[in-house]
PAZAPA-4460 file (N, C-alpha, C; in steps of 0.05 Angstrom, whole numbers, plus 32768, in hexadecimal, padded with zeros to 4 digits):
% residues 238
    n_x    n_y    n_z   ca_x   ca_y   ca_z    c_x    c_y    c_z   seq   type   mol
   7EEC   8013   8270   7EF0   8028   8284   7F09   8039   827D     1      D     A
   7F17   8033   8268   7F2F   8042   8260   7F27   805F   8258     2      E     A
   7F39   8071   825E   7F34   808D   8255   7F36   808E   8237     3      P     A
   7F2A   80A1   822A   7F29   80A2   820C   7F46   80A6   8201     4      L     A
   7F58   80B2   8211   7F74   80B6   8207   7F83   809B   8204     5      E     A
   7F78   8086   8211   7F85   806C   8210   7F75   8058   81FE     6      M     A
   7F5E   8060   81F5   7F4D   804E   81E5   7F42   805E   81CE     7      N     A
   7F52   805F   81B8   7F4A   806F   81A1   7F33   8063   8191     8      F     A
   7F2F   8049   8193   7F18   803C   8185   7EFF   8047   8192     9      I     A
   7EFE   8047   81AD   7EE7   8052   81BB   7EE3   8070   81B6    10      K     A
   7EFA   807F   81B6   7EF9   809B   81B1   7EEC   80A2   8196    11      K     A
   7EF7   8095   8181   7EED   809B   8166   7ED0   8091   8163    12      H     A
   7ECA   807A   816F   7EAE   8070   816D   7E9A   8082   817A    13      A     A
   7EA2   808D   8191   7E90   80A0   819E   7E8C   80B9   818E    14      Q     A
   7EA1   80C3   8181   7E9F   80DB   8171   7E8C   80D6   8159    15      E     A
   7E8F   80BF   814D   7E7D   80B8   8136   7E60   80B5   8140    16      L     A
   7E5D   80A9   8157   7E42   80A5   8162   7E35   80BF   8167    17      E     A
   7E43   80D3   8171   7E38   80EE   8176   7E30   80FB   815C    18      L     A
   7E3E   80F3   8146   7E37   80FE   812C   7E20   80EF   811F    19      D     A
   7E15   80DB   812C   7DFE   80CD   8122   7E05   80B7   810E    20      G     A
   7E1F   80AF   810D   7E27   809A   80FA   7E20   807E   8104    21      V     A
   7E15   806E   80F3   7E0C   8053   80FB   7E25   8041   80FC    22      E     A
   7E25   802F   8110   7E3A   801C   8116   7E55   8029   8116    23      R     A
   7E5A   803C   8128   7E73   804B   8128   7E8B   803A   8130    24      P     A
   7E87   8022   813C   7E9D   8011   8144   7EA7   7FFF   812E    25      A     A
   7E9C   8002   8116   7EA5   7FF1   80FF   7EC3   7FF5   80FA    26      A     A
   7ED2   7FDF   80F7   7EEF   7FE1   80F3   7EFA   7FD0   80DD    27      R     A
   7EEA   7FBC   80D3   7EF4   7FAA   80BF   7EE8   7FB2   80A3    28      L     A
   7EF8   7FBE   8093   7EEF   7FC8   8079   7EFD   7FBA   8062    29      F     A
   7EED   7FB6   804C   7EF9   7FA9   8035   7EE9   7FB0   801C    30      S     A
   7EED   7FA0   8007   7EE0   7FA5   7FED   7EC2   7F9D   7FEE    31      N     A
   7EB3   7FA4   7FD9   7E97   7F9D   7FD9   7E93   7F7E   7FDB    32      P     A
   7E7D   7F76   7FE8   7E79   7F59   7FEA   7E7A   7F4A   7FD0    33      P     A
   7E89   7F35   7FCE   7E8B   7F26   7FB5   7E9E   7F31   7FA1    34      G     A
   7EAC   7F46   7FA8   7EBF   7F53   7F95   7EDA   7F53   7FA2    35      D     A
   7EEE   7F5B   7F93   7F0A   7F5A   7F9E   7F1B   7F6F   7F90    36      Y     A
   7F2C   7F7B   7FA0   7F40   7F8D   7F95   7F3A   7FAB   7F99    37      G     A
   7F4F   7FBA   7F9C   7F4B   7FD7   7FA0   7F49   7FE6   7F86    38      S     A
   7F50   7FD9   7F70   7F50   7FE4   7F55   7F66   7FF9   7F50    39      M     A
   7F76   7FFE   7F65   7F8B   8013   7F63   7FA0   8009   7F4F    40      V     A
   7FA8   7FF0   7F50   7FBD   7FE5   7F3D   7FB2   7FE6   7F21    41      N     A
   7F98   7FE2   7F1C   7F8D   7FE4   7F01   7F8F   8001   7EF7    42      E     A
   7F89   8014   7F09   7F8A   8030   7F01   7FA6   8039   7EFB    43      V     A
   7FB9   8030   7F0C   7FD6   8037   7F07   7FDF   802B   7EED    44      V     A
   7FD9   8011   7EE9   7FE2   8003   7ED1   7FD7   800F   7EB8    45      G     A
   7FBF   8019   7EB9   7FB2   8024   7EA1   7FBB   8041   7E9C    46      S     A
   7FC6   804F   7EB1   7FCE   806A   7EAE   7FB6   807D   7EAF    47      G     A
   7F9E   8073   7EB7   7F86   8083   7EB7   7F83   8092   7ED2    48      D     A
   7F97   80A3   7ED7   7F96   80B4   7EF0   7FAA   80CB   7EEB    49      W     A
   7FA6   80E0   7EFA   7FB9   80F7   7EF7   7FC2   8101   7F13    50      S     A
   7FB1   80FF   7F27   7FB8   8109   7F42   7FBD   80F1   7F55    51      E     A
   7FD2   80F3   7F65   7FD8   80DE   7F78   7FC1   80DA   7F8B    52      E     A
   7FB4   80EF   7F93   7F9E   80ED   7FA6   7F87   80DB   7F9C    53      E     A
   7F83   80DA   7F82   7F6E   80CA   7F77   7F71   80AC   7F7D    54      S     A
   7F8B   80A3   7F7F   7F90   8087   7F85   7F86   8080   7FA1    55      L     A
   7F8A   8092   7FB4   7F80   808E   7FCF   7F62   808D   7FD0    56      G     A
   7F55   809E   7FBF   7F37   809E   7FBE   7F2C   8085   7FB1    57      E     A
   7F3C   807B   7F9D   7F34   8062   7F90   7F34   804C   7FA4    58      T     A
   7F49   804B   7FB5   7F4A   8036   7FCA   7F33   8039   7FDE    59      W     A
   7F2E   8052   7FE6   7F19   8057   7FFA   7EFE   804F   7FEF    60      K     A
   7EF9   8056   7FD6   7EDF   804E   7FCA   7EDA   8031   7FC8    61      G     A
   7EF0   8021   7FC6   7EED   8004   7FC4   7EEE   7FF7   7FDF    62      R     A
   7EF3   8005   7FF5   7EF7   7FF8   800F   7EE5   8004   8024    63      N     A
   7ECF   800F   801D   7EBC   801B   8031   7EA9   8007   803D    64      V     A
   7EAB   7FEE   8036   7E98   7FDA   803F   7EA1   7FCD   805A    65      F     A
   7E90   7FD1   806E   7E96   7FC7   8088   7E8C   7FAA   808B    66      S     A
   7E9C   7F98   8095   7E96   7F7C   8099   7E96   7F75   80B6    67      F     A
   7E85   7F61   80BD   7E83   7F59   80D9   7E67   7F4F   80E0    68      G     A
   7E64   7F49   80F9   7E4A   7F3F   8103   7E34   7F54   80FF    69      R     A
   7E1D   7F4B   80F5   7E05   7F5C   80F1   7E09   7F71   80DB    70      N     A
   7E1D   7F6C   80CA   7E20   7F7D   80B2   7E13   7F6E   809B    71      E     A
   7E10   7F7C   8084   7E05   7F70   806C   7DE7   7F6D   806C    72      G     A
   7DDD   7F5E   805A   7DC0   7F5C   8056   7DB3   7F44   8063    73      N     A
   7DC3   7F37   8074   7DB8   7F1F   8082   7DB7   7F06   8072    74      G     A
   7DBF   7F07   8059   7DBE   7EF0   8048   7DD8   7EE0   8046    75      G     A
   7DEB   7EE5   8058   7E04   7ED7   8058   7E1B   7EE6   804C    76      G     A
   7E14   7EFC   803E   7E2A   7F0D   8033   7E2B   7F26   8043    77      I     A
   7E41   7F2A   8052   7E43   7F42   8062   7E51   7F58   8053    78      T     A
   7E4E   7F70   805D   7E5B   7F87   8050   7E47   7F9E   804D    79      G     A
   7E4B   7FB3   805B   7E3A   7FCB   8059   7E4C   7FE3   8055    80      T     A
   7E45   7FF4   8041   7E55   800C   803C   7E52   8020   8053    81      A     A
   7E68   8027   805F   7E68   803A   8076   7E7F   804E   8071    82      R     A
   7E7C   805F   805D   7E92   8072   8057   7E98   8086   806C    83      P     A
   7E84   808D   807D   7E88   80A1   8092   7E9C   8096   80A7    84      E     A
   7E99   807C   80AD   7EAA   8070   80C2   7EC6   806E   80B6    85      V     A
   7EC9   8065   809D   7EE4   8061   8092   7EF1   807D   808F    86      L     A
   7EE3   8091   8088   7EEE   80AC   8086   7EFA   80B4   80A1    87      D     A
   7EEC   80AF   80B6   7EF6   80B7   80D1   7F0F   80A7   80D8    88      K     A
   7F0F   808E   80D2   7F27   807D   80D7   7F3F   8087   80C7    89      L     A
   7F3B   808D   80AE   7F51   8096   809D   7F5B   80B1   80A7    90      L     A
   7F4A   80C2   80AF   7F52   80DD   80B9   7F62   80DC   80D2    91      A     A
   7F5D   80C7   80E2   7F6C   80C5   80FB   7F84   80B2   80FA    92      S     A
   7F8A   80A7   80E2   7FA0   8095   80DE   7FBB   80A4   80DD    93      T     A
   7FCE   809C   80ED   7FE8   80A8   80ED   7FFE   8095   80E3    94      E     A
   7FF9   807B   80E4   800C   8067   80DA   7FFE   804E   80D0    95      R     A
   8007   8044   80B9   7FFD   802C   80AE   8013   8017   80B1    96      V     A
   800B   7FFE   80B7   801E   7FE8   80BC   8018   7FD2   80A8    97      V     A
   802D   7FC9   8099   802A   7FB3   8086   803D   7F9D   808E    98      Q     A
   8032   7F85   8091   8043   7F6E   8098   804B   7F5F   807E    99      E     A
   8064   7F57   807C   806E   7F47   8066   8077   7F2C   8073   100      I     A
   806D   7F16   8069   8073   7EFC   8074   8082   7EEA   8061   101      D     A
   808E   7EF5   804C   809B   7EE5   8038   80B5   7EF3   8030   102      S     A
   80CB   7EE2   802D   80E3   7EEE   8022   80E4   7EEE   8004   103      V     A
   80D0   7EE0   7FF8   80CF   7EDE   7FDB   80C2   7EF7   7FCE   104      E     A
   80AD   7F01   7FDA   809E   7F17   7FCF   809E   7F2F   7FE2   105      Y     A
   80A6   7F46   7FD8   80A7   7F5E   7FE9   8094   7F73   7FDE   106      G     A
   8097   7F8C   7FE8   8085   7FA1   7FE1   8086   7FA8   7FC3   107      L     A
   809D   7FA5   7FB7   80A0   7FAD   7F9B   809A   7F96   7F88   108      T     A
   8093   7F7E   7F92   808F   7F67   7F81   8072   7F62   7F79   109      D     A
   8060   7F6C   7F8A   8043   7F66   7F87   8033   7F80   7F85   110      I     A
   8022   7F83   7F71   8013   7F9B   7F6D   8001   7FA2   7F85   111      Q     A
   7FF7   7F8E   7F92   7FE3   7F93   7FA7   7FEE   7FA2   7FBF   112      E     A
   8008   7FA2   7FC2   8014   7FB0   7FDA   800F   7FCE   7FD7   113      Y     A
   8017   7FDA   7FC0   8013   7FF7   7FBD   7FF5   7FFD   7FB9   114      Y     A
   7FE7   7FEA   7FAC   7FCB   7FEF   7FA5   7FB9   7FEE   7FBE   115      A     A
   7FC3   7FE2   7FD3   7FB3   7FE1   7FEC   7FC1   7FF0   8003   116      N     A
   7FD9   7FE8   800A   7FE7   7FF5   8021   7FEE   8012   8019   117      T     A
   7FFA   8015   8001   8003   8030   7FF9   7FEB   8042   7FF5   118      G     A
   7FD5   8037   7FE8   7FBE   8048   7FE3   7FAF   804E   7FFD   119      A     A
   7FAF   803C   8010   7FA4   8042   802B   7FB2   8059   8038   120      L     A
   7FCD   8059   8036   7FDD   806F   8040   7FD5   8089   8033   121      K     A
   7FD2   8088   8018   7FCB   80A1   800A   7FAF   80AA   8011   122      K     A
   7F9C   8097   8015   7F81   809E   801D   7F81   80AC   8038   123      A     A
   7F91   80A3   804A   7F93   80B0   8065   7F9F   80CB   8062   124      A     A
   7FB4   80CE   8052   7FC1   80E8   804E   7FAE   80FC   8041   125      E     A
   7F9C   80F3   802F   7F89   8105   8023   7F78   8113   8037   126      N     A
   7F75   8107   804F   7F63   8113   8064   7F73   8122   807A   127      R     A
   7F8C   8126   8075   7F9D   8134   8088   7F9D   8152   8082   128      K     A
   7FA1   8163   8096   7FA3   8180   8092   7FBD   8187   8082   129      P     A
   7FBD   819E   8077   7FD5   81A8   8069   7FEA   81B0   807D   130      I     A
   8003   81A7   8079   801A   81AE   8089   8023   81CA   8080   131      D     A
   8023   81DE   8091   802A   81F9   8089   8047   81FB   8081   132      K     A
   8058   81EA   808B   8075   81EB   8084   807A   81E1   8068   133      K     A
   806C   81CD   805F   8071   81C0   8045   805B   81C8   8031   134      T     A
   8044   81D2   803B   802D   81D8   802A   8022   81BF   801E   135      N     A
   8027   81A9   802A   801C   818F   8021   800D   8182   8038   136      K     A
   7FFD   816E   8032   7FF0   815F   8047   8003   814F   8057   137      R     A
   7FFD   814D   8071   800F   813F   8083   8011   8122   807B   138      K     A
   8029   8117   807F   802F   80FC   8076   8024   80E8   808B   139      K     A
   801D   80D0   8081   8016   80B9   8092   802C   80A5   8090   140      V     A
   8037   809C   80A6   804E   8089   80A6   8045   806E   809D   141      A     A
   8057   805F   8091   8051   8043   808A   8068   8032   8093   142      L     A
   8063   801F   80A6   8077   800D   80B1   8073   7FF2   80A5   143      S     A
   8089   7FE5   809F   8089   7FCA   8093   8095   7FB7   80A7   144      V     A
   8086   7FA2   80AE   808E   7F8E   80C2   8096   7F75   80B3   145      V     A
   80AF   7F6E   80B4   80BA   7F56   80A6   80B7   7F3E   80B9   146      E     A
   809F   7F32   80B8   8099   7F1D   80CB   80A5   7F02   80C6   147      A     A
   80B4   7EFF   80B0   80C0   7EE6   80A9   80DA   7EE0   80B9   148      F     A
   80E3   7EF3   80C9   80FA   7EEF   80D9   810C   7F06   80DB   149      G     A
   8122   7F02   80EB   8135   7F17   80F0   814B   7F0D   8102   150      G     A
   815D   7F1F   810A   8173   7F16   811B   8169   7F0D   8136   151      P     A
   8177   7EFB   8143   816F   7EF1   815D   8178   7F04   8173   152      Q     A
   8167   7F06   8188   816F   7F17   819F   817E   7F05   81B3   153      S     A
   8186   7F10   81C9   8196   7F02   81DD   8187   7EEA   81E8   154      D     A
   816D   7EEB   81EA   815E   7ED5   81F6   8156   7EC0   81E2   155      D     A
   8160   7EC1   81C9   815B   7EAE   81B5   8144   7EB3   81A3   156      G     A
   8133   7EC6   81AA   811C   7ECD   819A   8124   7EDF   8182   157      S     A
   8114   7EDF   816E   811A   7EEE   8156   810F   7F0B   8158   158      K     A
   811F   7F1E   8150   8116   7F39   814E   8109   7F3D   8133   159      K     A
   80F0   7F48   8133   80E2   7F4D   811B   80E8   7F68   8111   160      V     A
   80F5   7F6B   80FA   80FC   7F86   80F0   80E3   7F96   80E9   161      P     A
   80E4   7FB0   80F0   80CE   7FC3   80E9   80DC   7FDA   80DC   162      V     A
   80D6   7FDF   80C2   80E4   7FF4   80B3   80D0   8007   80A6   163      R     A
   80D8   801F   80A1   80C8   8032   8093   80C6   8029   8076   164      D     A
   80B0   802F   8068   80AC   8026   804D   80C2   8030   803A   165      V     A
   80CC   8049   803E   80E0   8054   802D   80F9   8043   802E   166      E     A
   8101   803A   8045   8119   8029   8048   8115   800E   803A   167      E     A
   80FE   8002   803D   80F8   7FE8   8031   80F8   7FEA   8012   168      V     A
   80EC   8000   8008   80EC   8004   7FEA   8108   8007   7FDF   169      L     A
   8119   8016   7FED   8134   801A   7FE3   8143   7FFF   7FE3   170      R     A
   8140   7FEF   7FF7   814D   7FD5   7FF9   8144   7FC3   7FE3   171      L     A
   812A   7FC1   7FDF   811F   7FAF   7FCB   8127   7FB7   7FAF   172      E     A
   8126   7FD1   7FA9   812D   7FDA   7F8E   814A   7FD5   7F87   173      Y     A
   815B   7FDA   7F9B   8178   7FD5   7F97   817E   7FB8   7F93   174      R     A
   816F   7FA6   7FA1   8175   7F8A   7FA0   8169   7F7C   7F87   175      S     A
   8154   7F88   7F7C   8146   7F7B   7F66   8146   7F8D   7F4D   176      K     A
   8132   7F9E   7F4A   812E   7FAD   7F31   8147   7FBB   7F28   177      L     A
   8157   7FC7   7F39   816E   7FD6   7F31   8188   7FC5   7F30   178      L     A
   8185   7FAC   7F38   819C   7F9A   7F39   81A0   7F8D   7F1D   179      N     A
   81B7   7F93   7F0F   81BB   7F88   7EF5   81BA   7F6A   7EF4   180      P     A
   81C2   7F5C   7F09   81C2   7F3F   7F09   81A4   7F35   7F09   181      K     A
   8193   7F42   7F19   8177   7F3B   7F1A   816A   7F41   7EFE   182      W     A
   8170   7F59   7EF4   8166   7F61   7ED9   816D   7F4C   7EC4   183      R     A
   8186   7F45   7EC2   818F   7F33   7EAD   8182   7F17   7EB0   184      D     A
   817F   7F0F   7ECA   8172   7EF5   7ECE   8155   7EF5   7EC5   185      A     A
   8147   7F0B   7ECB   812B   7F0D   7EC2   8129   7F0D   7EA3   186      M     A
   813A   7F1D   7E96   8138   7F1F   7E79   813F   7F05   7E6C   187      I     A
   8151   7EF5   7E78   8158   7EDC   7E6C   8142   7EC8   7E6D   188      S     A
   812E   7ECD   7E7D   8117   7EBB   7E80   8101   7EC0   7E6B   189      Q     A
   8106   7ED3   7E58   80F3   7ED8   7E44   80DB   7EE9   7E4C   190      G     A
   80C4   7EE3   7E41   80AC   7EF3   7E46   80A4   7EF4   7E63   191      S     A
   80A8   7EDE   7E71   80A1   7EDC   7E8E   80B2   7EEF   7E9E   192      G     A
   80CC   7EF0   7E99   80DD   7F03   7EA7   80D8   7F20   7EA0   193      G     A
   80D2   7F25   7E86   80CB   7F40   7E7E   80B2   7F4A   7E8C   194      A     A
   809F   7F37   7E90   8086   7F3E   7E9E   808D   7F45   7EBB   195      Y     A
   809E   7F36   7EC8   80A6   7F3D   7EE4   80B2   7F58   7EE5   196      E     A
   80C3   7F60   7ED2   80CF   7F7A   7ED2   80B9   7F90   7ECF   197      V     A
   80A6   7F8B   7EBC   8091   7F9F   7EB7   807F   7FA3   7ED0   198      S     A
   807A   7F8D   7EDE   806A   7F8F   7EF6   8077   7FA0   7F0C   199      Q     A
   8091   7F9E   7F0E   809F   7FAD   7F22   80A2   7FCB   7F19   200      R     A
   80A2   7FCF   7EFF   80A3   7FEB   7EF6   8088   7FF9   7EFD   201      M     A
   8072   7FEB   7EF8   8058   7FF5   7EFE   8056   7FFA   7F1D   202      T     A
   805F   7FE7   7F2C   805E   7FEA   7F49   806F   8002   7F52   203      A     A
   8085   8008   7F44   8096   801E   7F4C   8086   8038   7F48   204      M     A
   8077   803A   7F33   8066   8052   7F2E   8050   8053   7F44   205      V     A
   8045   803C   7F4B   8030   803C   7F5F   803A   8044   7F7B   206      G     A
   8052   803B   7F82   805D   8042   7F9C   8065   8060   7F9C   207      W     A
   806E   806A   7F85   8076   8086   7F83   805E   8098   7F87   208      A     A
   8047   808F   7F7E   802D   809F   7F80   8021   809D   7F9C   209      A     A
   8024   8087   7FA9   8016   8082   7FC2   8028   8087   7FDB   210      T     A
   8042   8084   7FD6   8056   8089   7FEC   806C   809B   7FE0   211      S     A
   8085   8092   7FE3   809A   80A1   7FD7   80B0   808E   7FCC   212      E     A
   80BA   8093   7FB5   80D0   8084   7FAA   80E6   8097   7FA2   213      V     A
   80FE   8092   7FAA   8115   80A4   7FA5   8119   80A7   7F88   214      D     A
   8122   80BF   7F80   8128   80C5   7F64   813C   80B2   7F57   215      N     A
   8150   80A9   7F68   8165   8098   7F5C   8159   807E   7F52   216      F     A
   8143   8075   7F5E   8136   805C   7F54   812D   805F   7F37   217      V     A
   8120   8075   7F31   8116   807B   7F16   812E   807F   7F03   218      F     A
   8142   808E   7F0C   8159   8093   7EFB   8168   807A   7EF4   219      D     A
   816C   8068   7F08   817B   8050   7F02   816A   803B   7EF3   220      Q     A
   8150   803C   7EF7   813E   802A   7EE8   813F   8031   7ECB   221      A     A
   813F   804B   7EC5   8141   8055   7EA9   815C   804C   7E9D   222      A     A
   8171   8050   7EAE   818D   8049   7EA4   818F   802B   7E9E   223      E     A
   8185   801B   7EAF   8189   7FFE   7EAD   8176   7FF0   7E99   224      R     A
   8160   7FFD   7E92   814D   7FF0   7E80   8148   8000   7E66   225      Y     A
   813F   8018   7E68   8138   8028   7E50   8150   8032   7E41   226      A     A
   8164   803C   7E4F   817C   8048   7E43   8191   8035   7E3C   227      L     A
   818F   801C   7E45   81A2   8007   7E3D   8196   7FFA   7E24   228      D     A
   81A2   8000   7E0C   8196   7FF8   7DF3   8193   7FDA   7DF1   229      E     A
   81A6   7FCB   7DFA   81A5   7FAE   7DF8   818E   7FA3   7E09   230      E     A
   818C   7FAE   7E22   8177   7FA4   7E34   815B   7FAD   7E2A   231      V     A
   8159   7FC6   7E20   8140   7FCF   7E15   8137   7FBE   7DFE   232      A     A
   8149   7FB6   7DEC   8143   7FA6   7DD5   813A   7F8A   7DDE   233      E     A
   8148   7F7F   7DF2   8140   7F64   7DFC   8124   7F65   7E08   234      N     A
   811E   7F7A   7E16   8103   7F7D   7E22   80EE   7F7E   7E0D   235      C     A
   80F3   7F8D   7DF7   80E0   7F90   7DE1   80DB   7F74   7DD4   236      K     A
   80F0   7F65   7DD1   80ED   7F4B   7DC4   80DC   7F37   7DD4   237      E     A
   80DB   7F3D   7DEF   80CC   7F2A   7E00   80B0   7F33   7E05   238      R     A
***
């Protein structure tokens, strides 16, 4: 009985229903049945792309399958492609929320974060109107919830930090990839450490394409790895 202004699921489902879209209330989307991954990290790693928007469309193409009761072919594998519903949901998205539940791995440590959360943000932005002030598509916000803990409030409960993705990326890059102590520790571990550095370099490109990475991150990454002759040589040997 809620008015449409208070129930956006109902509002958007009704709009899709009027357009003749089947199962307009579908909300759980993922990869094709029996398959895994958005393929965005593979595309970024291979360099086989030129436009940032294409990464959002790669994500969308891999996640149009709706899962849930009465989906699929009835043989135990659910999942039905419903691109019209996903398009509507992406067009109406104003904020994406990503939870992080580990202090060991952050946004810049794992390829899947930018390949899914970042690419989802880009897919939503691809469907936004052009902002006349910037002549670019309107941005979709991305909030990061650090669910592993935070400072205690007066009643003894923990406050869960919620930060914008740009703030989290700056913090992580300064504490790891751009930190000479972290760099030297990784390089000292041989090929395994060099691999960890390369993974974060690729993730940096992925985040820059799907969200925003400050120029100083690229400048200092070049300074600390490529332009430092000793470090560059050590990385080559590994």
